[in-house]
N, CA, C and O atoms as CSV, one atom per row, in Angstrom:
chain,resi,resn,atom,element,x,y,z
A,1,MET,N,N,24.215,14.557,200.101
A,1,MET,CA,C,22.855,14.456,200.605
A,1,MET,C,C,22.708,13.126,201.268
A,1,MET,O,O,23.048,12.112,200.658
A,2,PRO,N,N,22.238,13.067,202.442
A,2,PRO,CA,C,22.088,11.772,203.081
A,2,PRO,C,C,21.099,10.919,202.427
A,2,PRO,O,O,20.084,11.451,201.977
A,3,TRP,N,N,21.283,9.590,202.313
A,3,TRP,CA,C,20.402,8.737,201.579
A,3,TRP,C,C,18.881,8.810,201.929
A,3,TRP,O,O,18.016,8.704,201.060
A,4,VAL,N,N,18.613,8.992,203.220
A,4,VAL,CA,C,17.226,9.142,203.567
A,4,VAL,C,C,16.508,10.360,202.898
A,4,VAL,O,O,15.435,10.276,202.301
A,5,LEU,N,N,17.258,11.536,203.078
A,5,LEU,CA,C,16.794,12.789,202.419
A,5,LEU,C,C,16.625,12.495,201.019
A,5,LEU,O,O,15.550,12.703,200.457
A,6,GLU,N,N,17.659,12.006,200.411
A,6,GLU,CA,C,17.626,11.748,198.846
A,6,GLU,C,C,16.361,10.919,198.486
A,6,GLU,O,O,15.606,11.298,197.591
A,7,ARG,N,N,16.127,9.715,199.236
A,7,ARG,CA,C,14.900,8.969,198.948
A,7,ARG,C,C,13.671,9.712,199.052
A,7,ARG,O,O,12.820,9.617,198.168
A,8,VAL,N,N,13.503,10.484,200.118
A,8,VAL,CA,C,12.307,11.166,200.401
A,8,VAL,C,C,12.092,12.333,199.354
A,8,VAL,O,O,10.975,12.656,198.949
A,9,TRP,N,N,13.234,12.914,198.969
A,9,TRP,CA,C,13.239,14.124,198.045
A,9,TRP,C,C,12.734,13.445,196.625
A,9,TRP,O,O,11.909,14.053,195.943
A,10,LYS,N,N,13.214,12.261,196.233
A,10,LYS,CA,C,12.728,11.692,195.056
A,10,LYS,C,C,11.195,11.397,194.999
A,10,LYS,O,O,10.483,11.678,194.035
A,11,ARG,N,N,10.783,10.808,196.124
A,11,ARG,CA,C,9.301,10.624,196.228
A,11,ARG,C,C,8.534,11.938,196.198
A,11,ARG,O,O,7.495,12.019,195.543
A,12,LEU,N,N,8.986,12.907,196.847
A,12,LEU,CA,C,8.334,14.167,197.000
A,12,LEU,C,C,8.368,14.806,195.582
A,12,LEU,O,O,7.340,15.308,195.127
A,13,ASN,N,N,9.454,14.798,194.919
A,13,ASN,CA,C,9.522,15.377,193.580
A,13,ASN,C,C,8.616,14.711,192.608
A,13,ASN,O,O,7.951,15.369,191.808
A,14,ASP,N,N,8.579,13.334,192.670
A,14,ASP,CA,C,7.621,12.700,191.690
A,14,ASP,C,C,6.223,13.120,192.022
A,14,ASP,O,O,5.449,13.360,191.095
A,15,ARG,N,N,5.833,13.228,193.274
A,15,ARG,CA,C,4.441,13.765,193.613
A,15,ARG,C,C,4.287,15.212,193.156
A,15,ARG,O,O,3.256,15.566,192.584
A,16,LEU,N,N,5.214,15.992,193.377
A,16,LEU,CA,C,5.021,17.390,192.912
A,16,LEU,C,C,4.866,17.459,191.316
A,16,LEU,O,O,4.083,18.234,190.767
A,17,PHE,N,N,5.639,16.624,190.684
A,17,PHE,CA,C,5.487,16.624,189.201
A,17,PHE,C,C,4.019,16.173,188.816
A,17,PHE,O,O,3.404,16.728,187.906
A,18,LEU,N,N,3.502,15.149,189.552
A,18,LEU,CA,C,2.145,14.785,189.188
A,18,LEU,C,C,1.177,15.865,189.519
A,18,LEU,O,O,0.297,16.152,188.707
A,19,LEU,N,N,1.277,16.460,190.617
A,19,LEU,CA,C,0.317,17.486,191.111
A,19,LEU,C,C,0.396,18.701,190.351
A,19,LEU,O,O,-0.645,19.306,190.093
A,20,LEU,N,N,1.526,19.135,189.958
A,20,LEU,CA,C,1.754,20.451,189.323
A,20,LEU,C,C,1.859,20.463,187.756
A,20,LEU,O,O,1.738,21.493,187.093
A,21,GLY,N,N,2.072,19.338,187.280
A,21,GLY,CA,C,2.239,19.153,185.808
A,21,GLY,C,C,3.700,19.608,185.457
A,21,GLY,O,O,4.390,20.221,186.272
A,22,PRO,N,N,4.130,19.277,184.208
A,22,PRO,CA,C,5.509,19.469,183.838
A,22,PRO,C,C,5.842,20.913,183.684
A,22,PRO,O,O,6.931,21.303,184.107
A,23,GLU,N,N,5.004,21.759,183.112
A,23,GLU,CA,C,5.258,23.178,182.951
A,23,GLU,C,C,5.526,23.918,184.338
A,23,GLU,O,O,6.591,24.504,184.535
A,24,ARG,N,N,4.571,23.867,185.233
A,24,ARG,CA,C,4.692,24.568,186.502
A,24,ARG,C,C,5.827,23.992,187.322
A,24,ARG,O,O,6.516,24.739,188.018
A,25,TYR,N,N,6.047,22.669,187.261
A,25,TYR,CA,C,7.148,22.054,187.919
A,25,TYR,C,C,8.443,22.506,187.361
A,25,TYR,O,O,9.383,22.698,188.133
A,26,ALA,N,N,8.568,22.681,186.171
A,26,ALA,CA,C,9.813,23.120,185.486
A,26,ALA,C,C,10.104,24.535,185.810
A,26,ALA,O,O,11.242,24.936,186.053
A,27,ARG,N,N,8.980,25.328,185.807
A,27,ARG,CA,C,9.289,26.688,186.090
A,27,ARG,C,C,9.648,27.033,187.539
A,27,ARG,O,O,10.438,27.946,187.779
A,28,TRP,N,N,9.082,26.319,188.492
A,28,TRP,CA,C,9.268,26.700,189.946
A,28,TRP,C,C,10.059,25.618,190.772
A,28,TRP,O,O,10.975,25.967,191.516
A,29,ILE,N,N,9.724,24.414,190.641
A,29,ILE,CA,C,10.219,23.385,191.522
A,29,ILE,C,C,11.531,22.937,191.173
A,29,ILE,O,O,12.243,22.523,192.088
A,30,ARG,N,N,11.994,22.953,189.936
A,30,ARG,CA,C,13.269,22.528,189.584
A,30,ARG,C,C,14.358,23.521,190.240
A,30,ARG,O,O,15.550,23.219,190.303
A,31,HIS,N,N,13.925,24.523,190.636
A,31,HIS,CA,C,14.746,25.593,191.379
A,31,HIS,C,C,14.887,25.523,192.871
A,31,HIS,O,O,15.461,26.400,193.517
A,32,VAL,N,N,14.357,24.472,193.384
A,32,VAL,CA,C,14.239,24.197,194.831
A,32,VAL,C,C,15.272,22.989,195.128
A,32,VAL,O,O,15.395,22.028,194.368
A,33,ARG,N,N,15.950,23.146,196.249
A,33,ARG,CA,C,16.840,22.059,196.611
A,33,ARG,C,C,16.378,21.617,198.091
A,33,ARG,O,O,15.926,22.421,198.907
A,34,PRO,N,N,16.541,20.301,198.325
A,34,PRO,CA,C,16.166,19.824,199.608
A,34,PRO,C,C,17.262,20.248,200.620
A,34,PRO,O,O,18.451,20.112,200.333
A,35,ALA,N,N,16.880,20.732,201.737
A,35,ALA,CA,C,17.962,21.187,202.724
A,35,ALA,C,C,18.112,20.225,203.986
A,35,ALA,O,O,19.198,19.762,204.335
A,36,SER,N,N,16.933,19.980,204.615
A,36,SER,CA,C,16.875,18.953,205.738
A,36,SER,C,C,15.525,18.479,205.911
A,36,SER,O,O,14.567,19.011,205.351
A,37,PHE,N,N,15.437,17.464,206.695
A,37,PHE,CA,C,14.220,16.782,207.011
A,37,PHE,C,C,14.290,16.193,208.343
A,37,PHE,O,O,15.198,15.398,208.586
A,38,ASP,N,N,13.417,16.502,209.243
A,38,ASP,CA,C,13.399,15.884,210.518
A,38,ASP,C,C,11.884,15.464,210.850
A,38,ASP,O,O,11.040,15.419,209.955
A,39,GLU,N,N,11.610,15.180,212.093
A,39,GLU,CA,C,10.357,14.561,212.411
A,39,GLU,C,C,9.203,15.549,212.160
A,39,GLU,O,O,8.050,15.139,212.024
A,40,GLU,N,N,9.522,16.848,212.099
A,40,GLU,CA,C,8.368,17.829,211.930
A,40,GLU,C,C,8.472,18.790,210.828
A,40,GLU,O,O,7.480,19.436,210.491
A,41,VAL,N,N,9.684,18.942,210.202
A,41,VAL,CA,C,9.828,20.016,209.286
A,41,VAL,C,C,10.732,19.519,208.067
A,41,VAL,O,O,11.783,18.901,208.242
A,42,PHE,N,N,10.228,19.844,206.844
A,42,PHE,CA,C,10.996,19.521,205.611
A,42,PHE,C,C,11.378,20.836,205.129
A,42,PHE,O,O,10.505,21.582,204.685
A,43,THR,N,N,12.708,21.228,205.176
A,43,THR,CA,C,13.224,22.496,204.671
A,43,THR,C,C,13.813,22.461,203.266
A,43,THR,O,O,14.665,21.625,202.966
A,44,PHE,N,N,13.355,23.376,202.402
A,44,PHE,CA,C,13.946,23.429,201.071
A,44,PHE,C,C,14.669,24.700,200.990
A,44,PHE,O,O,14.340,25.642,201.712
A,45,HIS,N,N,15.686,24.786,200.109
A,45,HIS,CA,C,16.521,26.004,199.867
A,45,HIS,C,C,16.025,26.597,198.509
A,45,HIS,O,O,15.864,25.844,197.548
A,46,VAL,N,N,15.803,27.813,198.427
A,46,VAL,CA,C,15.593,28.461,197.167
A,46,VAL,C,C,16.683,29.613,196.965
A,46,VAL,O,O,17.310,30.104,197.903
A,47,GLU,N,N,16.822,29.959,195.720
A,47,GLU,CA,C,17.955,30.861,195.451
A,47,GLU,C,C,17.937,32.320,195.957
A,47,GLU,O,O,18.942,32.931,196.318
A,48,GLY,N,N,16.603,32.838,195.942
A,48,GLY,CA,C,16.401,34.210,196.431
A,48,GLY,C,C,15.064,34.389,196.970
A,48,GLY,O,O,14.170,33.548,196.882
A,49,SER,N,N,14.959,35.636,197.589
A,49,SER,CA,C,13.694,36.000,198.244
A,49,SER,C,C,12.495,36.033,197.298
A,49,SER,O,O,11.389,35.666,197.694
A,50,PHE,N,N,12.697,36.461,196.076
A,50,PHE,CA,C,11.537,36.514,195.163
A,50,PHE,C,C,10.963,35.105,194.889
A,50,PHE,O,O,9.754,34.879,194.850
A,51,ALA,N,N,11.930,34.173,194.702
A,51,ALA,CA,C,11.522,32.670,194.498
A,51,ALA,C,C,10.878,32.246,195.674
A,51,ALA,O,O,9.829,31.616,195.542
A,52,ARG,N,N,11.363,32.502,196.930
A,52,ARG,CA,C,10.721,32.093,198.103
A,52,ARG,C,C,9.296,32.551,198.253
A,52,ARG,O,O,8.387,31.772,198.539
A,53,VAL,N,N,9.120,33.910,198.040
A,53,VAL,CA,C,7.803,34.479,198.236
A,53,VAL,C,C,6.822,33.901,197.158
A,53,VAL,O,O,5.673,33.617,197.497
A,54,ARG,N,N,7.233,33.724,195.907
A,54,ARG,CA,C,6.367,33.192,194.913
A,54,ARG,C,C,6.002,31.658,195.053
A,54,ARG,O,O,4.883,31.209,194.805
A,55,ILE,N,N,7.062,30.925,195.473
A,55,ILE,CA,C,6.797,29.496,195.649
A,55,ILE,C,C,5.811,29.326,196.885
A,55,ILE,O,O,4.839,28.573,196.828
A,56,GLU,N,N,6.111,30.032,197.932
A,56,GLU,CA,C,5.295,29.887,199.026
A,56,GLU,C,C,3.827,30.359,198.749
A,56,GLU,O,O,2.899,29.733,199.262
A,57,ALA,N,N,3.615,31.344,198.026
A,57,ALA,CA,C,2.290,31.786,197.609
A,57,ALA,C,C,1.582,30.837,196.748
A,57,ALA,O,O,0.380,30.607,196.878
A,58,LEU,N,N,2.295,30.312,195.908
A,58,LEU,CA,C,1.719,29.413,194.813
A,58,LEU,C,C,1.612,27.941,195.239
A,58,LEU,O,O,0.646,27.267,194.881
A,59,PHE,N,N,2.586,27.441,195.991
A,59,PHE,CA,C,2.742,26.020,196.177
A,59,PHE,C,C,2.900,25.597,197.569
A,59,PHE,O,O,3.142,24.398,197.709
A,60,LEU,N,N,2.816,26.328,198.664
A,60,LEU,CA,C,3.071,25.886,199.921
A,60,LEU,C,C,2.224,24.764,200.332
A,60,LEU,O,O,2.675,23.825,200.987
A,61,GLU,N,N,0.852,24.860,199.910
A,61,GLU,CA,C,-0.118,23.845,200.298
A,61,GLU,C,C,0.109,22.537,199.565
A,61,GLU,O,O,-0.077,21.443,200.098
A,62,THR,N,N,0.529,22.707,198.292
A,62,THR,CA,C,0.804,21.510,197.423
A,62,THR,C,C,2.049,20.906,197.895
A,62,THR,O,O,2.079,19.685,198.043
A,63,ALA,N,N,3.071,21.614,198.147
A,63,ALA,CA,C,4.308,21.073,198.718
A,63,ALA,C,C,4.143,20.361,199.968
A,63,ALA,O,O,4.686,19.276,200.176
A,64,THR,N,N,3.376,20.976,200.831
A,64,THR,CA,C,3.071,20.324,202.197
A,64,THR,C,C,2.415,19.009,201.992
A,64,THR,O,O,2.850,18.025,202.591
A,65,GLU,N,N,1.344,18.914,201.147
A,65,GLU,CA,C,0.639,17.732,200.823
A,65,GLU,C,C,1.628,16.613,200.296
A,65,GLU,O,O,1.605,15.456,200.718
A,66,ALA,N,N,2.494,17.078,199.334
A,66,ALA,CA,C,3.363,16.157,198.820
A,66,ALA,C,C,4.481,15.633,199.776
A,66,ALA,O,O,4.929,14.490,199.675
A,67,ALA,N,N,4.884,16.484,200.659
A,67,ALA,CA,C,5.802,16.192,201.659
A,67,ALA,C,C,5.212,15.196,202.683
A,67,ALA,O,O,5.909,14.298,203.156
A,68,ARG,N,N,4.034,15.353,202.985
A,68,ARG,CA,C,3.256,14.482,203.968
A,68,ARG,C,C,3.083,13.103,203.238
A,68,ARG,O,O,3.281,12.062,203.865
A,69,HIS,N,N,2.736,13.090,201.988
A,69,HIS,CA,C,2.621,11.923,201.237
A,69,HIS,C,C,3.924,11.066,201.137
A,69,HIS,O,O,3.951,9.851,201.329
A,70,ALA,N,N,5.043,11.873,200.801
A,70,ALA,CA,C,6.258,11.241,200.704
A,70,ALA,C,C,6.905,10.659,201.845
A,70,ALA,O,O,7.663,9.694,201.738
A,71,THR,N,N,6.595,11.282,203.062
A,71,THR,CA,C,7.172,11.026,204.344
A,71,THR,C,C,6.271,10.151,205.186
A,71,THR,O,O,6.700,9.514,206.148
A,72,ASN,N,N,5.048,10.141,204.806
A,72,ASN,CA,C,3.956,9.489,205.626
A,72,ASN,C,C,3.981,10.016,207.066
A,72,ASN,O,O,3.862,9.252,208.024
A,73,ARG,N,N,4.137,11.324,207.194
A,73,ARG,CA,C,4.263,12.035,208.470
A,73,ARG,C,C,3.475,13.385,208.278
A,73,ARG,O,O,3.273,13.847,207.155
A,74,ARG,N,N,3.082,13.935,209.327
A,74,ARG,CA,C,2.394,15.292,209.348
A,74,ARG,C,C,3.439,16.355,209.398
A,74,ARG,O,O,3.472,17.104,210.374
A,75,VAL,N,N,4.247,16.473,208.476
A,75,VAL,CA,C,5.283,17.584,208.432
A,75,VAL,C,C,4.957,18.800,207.885
A,75,VAL,O,O,4.043,18.923,207.069
A,76,ARG,N,N,5.710,19.800,208.316
A,76,ARG,CA,C,5.501,21.267,207.835
A,76,ARG,C,C,6.503,21.395,206.761
A,76,ARG,O,O,7.533,20.721,206.787
A,77,VAL,N,N,6.233,22.268,205.781
A,77,VAL,CA,C,7.358,22.660,204.870
A,77,VAL,C,C,7.751,24.071,205.108
A,77,VAL,O,O,6.926,24.914,205.462
A,78,ARG,N,N,9.048,24.341,204.909
A,78,ARG,CA,C,9.630,25.573,205.108
A,78,ARG,C,C,10.578,25.805,203.863
A,78,ARG,O,O,11.326,24.932,203.423
A,79,PHE,N,N,10.465,27.043,203.361
A,79,PHE,CA,C,11.377,27.525,202.236
A,79,PHE,C,C,12.418,28.479,202.922
A,79,PHE,O,O,12.046,29.380,203.674
A,80,ALA,N,N,13.555,28.275,202.672
A,80,ALA,CA,C,14.673,29.218,203.122
A,80,ALA,C,C,15.614,29.640,202.021
A,80,ALA,O,O,16.083,28.826,201.226
A,81,VAL,N,N,15.877,30.917,201.995
A,81,VAL,CA,C,16.770,31.451,200.926
A,81,VAL,C,C,18.195,31.101,201.221
A,81,VAL,O,O,18.745,31.419,202.276
A,82,GLU,N,N,18.775,30.434,200.253
A,82,GLU,CA,C,20.207,29.859,200.564
A,82,GLU,C,C,20.901,29.842,199.190
A,82,GLU,O,O,20.960,28.774,198.581
A,83,PRO,N,N,21.425,30.955,198.672
A,83,PRO,CA,C,22.060,31.018,197.344
A,83,PRO,C,C,23.252,30.113,197.217
A,83,PRO,O,O,23.558,29.678,196.106
A,84,GLU,N,N,23.958,29.796,198.316
A,84,GLU,CA,C,25.091,28.932,198.240
A,84,GLU,C,C,24.754,27.476,197.784
A,84,GLU,O,O,25.629,26.712,197.377
A,85,SER,N,N,23.340,27.112,197.883
A,85,SER,CA,C,22.987,25.752,197.510
A,85,SER,C,C,22.837,25.697,195.951
A,85,SER,O,O,22.466,24.639,195.443
A,86,PHE,N,N,23.083,26.686,195.244
A,86,PHE,CA,C,22.908,26.738,193.829
A,86,PHE,C,C,24.322,27.142,193.173
A,86,PHE,O,O,24.602,28.328,193.000
A,87,PRO,N,N,25.083,26.244,192.864
A,87,PRO,CA,C,26.262,26.529,192.306
A,87,PRO,C,C,26.195,27.108,190.859
A,87,PRO,O,O,25.321,26.720,190.084
A,88,LEU,N,N,27.103,28.019,190.509
A,88,LEU,CA,C,27.072,28.544,189.133
A,88,LEU,C,C,27.205,27.449,188.048
A,88,LEU,O,O,27.908,26.451,188.206
A,89,PRO,N,N,26.514,27.693,186.987
A,89,PRO,CA,C,26.649,26.675,185.823
A,89,PRO,C,C,28.069,26.636,185.452
A,89,PRO,O,O,28.821,27.587,185.667
A,90,HIS,N,N,28.458,25.486,184.870
A,90,HIS,CA,C,29.842,25.236,184.444
A,90,HIS,C,C,30.099,26.332,183.359
A,90,HIS,O,O,29.253,26.619,182.511
A,91,GLY,N,N,31.274,26.896,183.443
A,91,GLY,CA,C,31.767,27.874,182.549
A,91,GLY,C,C,31.340,29.264,182.922
A,91,GLY,O,O,31.742,30.202,182.235
A,92,SER,N,N,30.572,29.469,183.936
A,92,SER,CA,C,30.144,30.839,184.301
A,92,SER,C,C,31.311,31.444,185.096
A,92,SER,O,O,32.065,30.750,185.779
A,93,VAL,N,N,31.409,32.678,184.978
A,93,VAL,CA,C,32.481,33.381,185.731
A,93,VAL,C,C,31.930,34.658,186.327
A,93,VAL,O,O,31.283,35.444,185.635
A,94,LEU,N,N,32.188,34.875,187.643
A,94,LEU,CA,C,31.704,36.028,188.320
A,94,LEU,C,C,32.645,37.187,187.873
A,94,LEU,O,O,33.869,37.071,187.938
A,95,LEU,N,N,32.075,38.219,187.453
A,95,LEU,CA,C,32.915,39.446,187.126
A,95,LEU,C,C,33.248,40.213,188.332
A,95,LEU,O,O,32.326,40.634,189.031
A,96,GLU,N,N,34.498,40.442,188.656
A,96,GLU,CA,C,34.923,41.199,189.925
A,96,GLU,C,C,35.237,42.607,189.329
A,96,GLU,O,O,35.569,42.763,188.154
A,97,SER,N,N,35.114,43.572,190.189
A,97,SER,CA,C,35.516,44.943,189.832
A,97,SER,C,C,37.120,44.993,189.772
A,97,SER,O,O,37.843,44.468,190.619
A,98,ALA,N,N,37.511,45.609,188.793
A,98,ALA,CA,C,39.145,45.727,188.601
A,98,ALA,C,C,39.479,46.902,189.600
A,98,ALA,O,O,38.754,47.889,189.717
A,99,PRO,N,N,40.563,46.716,190.259
A,99,PRO,CA,C,40.982,47.781,191.144
A,99,PRO,C,C,41.220,49.127,190.293
A,99,PRO,O,O,41.631,49.083,189.133
A,100,VAL,N,N,40.952,50.227,190.914
A,100,VAL,CA,C,41.004,51.521,190.246
A,100,VAL,C,C,42.243,52.211,190.712
A,100,VAL,O,O,42.520,53.334,190.290
């Protein structure tokens, strides 16, 4: 992750933790990854469409406020489904079908 995105993500994360509280943050935001940030849009990756729909419904306004606070810009927030951003936990094995 580029250092600018990393610094902004840290500030944004801290703000979201304050605004949402530890329980809601742990349930929803810890499953979000920063993807990109430009002059107008801060894009986050989520693991699946269920998470994207729920997070957008519950936290889009809060995430936008936190992103604007962290960047000091009038940015928009976008959530995109990107399962590849979420590596499997250490020791997890994908089961493949055995040839028949």
